[in-house]
C-alpha positions as CSV (number, residue, x, y, z in Angstrom):
1,M,-1.7,14.3,1.1
2,A,-2.2,15.6,-2.4
3,R,-4.1,18.6,-1.1
4,I,-1.0,20.0,0.8
5,V,1.7,19.2,-1.7
6,K,2.9,22.1,-3.8
7,P,2.4,22.0,-7.6
8,G,5.1,19.8,-9.1
9,G,5.6,18.0,-5.8
10,R,5.2,14.2,-5.4
11,V,3.1,12.0,-3.2
12,V,4.8,8.7,-2.5
13,I,3.5,5.8,-0.4
14,T,4.4,2.2,0.1
15,D,2.1,-0.4,1.5
16,L,1.1,-4.1,1.4
17,D,-0.8,-5.7,-1.5
18,E,-4.2,-7.1,-0.7
19,H,-3.9,-10.4,1.3
20,T,-6.0,-12.9,3.2
21,F,-4.0,-13.3,6.4
22,E,-6.6,-12.8,9.2
23,F,-4.1,-13.2,12.0
24,L,-2.4,-10.0,11.0
25,V,-5.6,-8.1,11.8
26,A,-6.1,-10.0,15.1
27,E,-2.5,-10.1,16.3
28,Q,-0.9,-7.1,14.8
29,H,-3.9,-4.8,14.7
30,D,-3.8,-4.3,10.9
31,R,-6.7,-2.1,10.0
32,W,-6.7,-3.2,6.4
33,M,-5.7,-6.4,4.7
34,G,-3.6,-4.7,2.2
35,F,-4.7,-2.7,-0.9
36,K,-5.5,-3.5,-4.5
37,R,-3.0,-1.6,-6.7
38,E,-5.8,-0.5,-9.1
39,D,-7.7,1.1,-6.2
40,V,-4.6,3.0,-5.1
41,K,-4.0,4.2,-8.6
42,R,-7.6,5.4,-8.9
43,W,-7.4,7.2,-5.5
44,F,-4.3,9.1,-6.6
45,E,-5.9,10.1,-9.9
46,E,-9.1,11.1,-8.2
47,A,-7.0,13.3,-5.9
48,G,-5.8,15.2,-9.0
49,L,-2.3,13.6,-9.2
50,Q,-0.7,13.0,-12.6
51,N,1.8,10.5,-13.9
52,V,0.6,8.0,-11.4
53,A,2.5,4.7,-11.1
54,V,1.9,1.8,-8.7
55,E,4.6,-0.8,-9.0
56,S,6.2,-3.7,-7.1
57,V,9.2,-2.9,-4.9
58,N,10.3,-6.6,-5.1
59,V,10.1,-6.8,-1.3
60,S,7.8,-8.8,0.9
61,C,6.7,-8.3,4.4
62,C,6.8,-11.4,6.5
63,A,5.3,-12.3,9.9
64,D,4.5,-15.5,11.9
65,S,1.3,-16.0,13.8
66,A,1.7,-16.0,17.6
67,C,1.1,-19.8,17.7
68,K,3.5,-20.3,14.8
69,T,0.8,-22.1,12.7
70,E,0.7,-19.5,10.0
71,R,3.3,-17.4,8.1
72,A,2.4,-14.4,6.1
73,E,4.5,-13.2,3.2
74,V,2.9,-10.3,1.5
75,S,4.2,-8.3,-1.4
76,M,4.6,-4.6,-1.3
77,F,4.1,-1.7,-3.7
78,L,5.3,1.8,-4.2
79,A,2.8,4.4,-5.5
80,I,3.9,7.8,-6.9
81,G,1.9,10.7,-8.3
82,V,2.8,14.3,-9.2
83,K,0.6,17.3,-8.2
84,R,-0.4,19.5,-11.1
């Protein structure tokens, strides 16, 4: 994403924090079990973005397992970086 943004432009993403809810992978086909915020920050910086911030959005994503034996409540983050 950073490669195609014009200088001064922003890359903005939101996603789930790292979690341990295996049923989200099996039932909802999640490819990743969330992300560590420090990894996202490092990836943005390695992509050449400046003023990188990765912060909570005070929102959680919730889902119940198909058999209703588990409930996932996963916090979310917003990551922002500016292209040089």
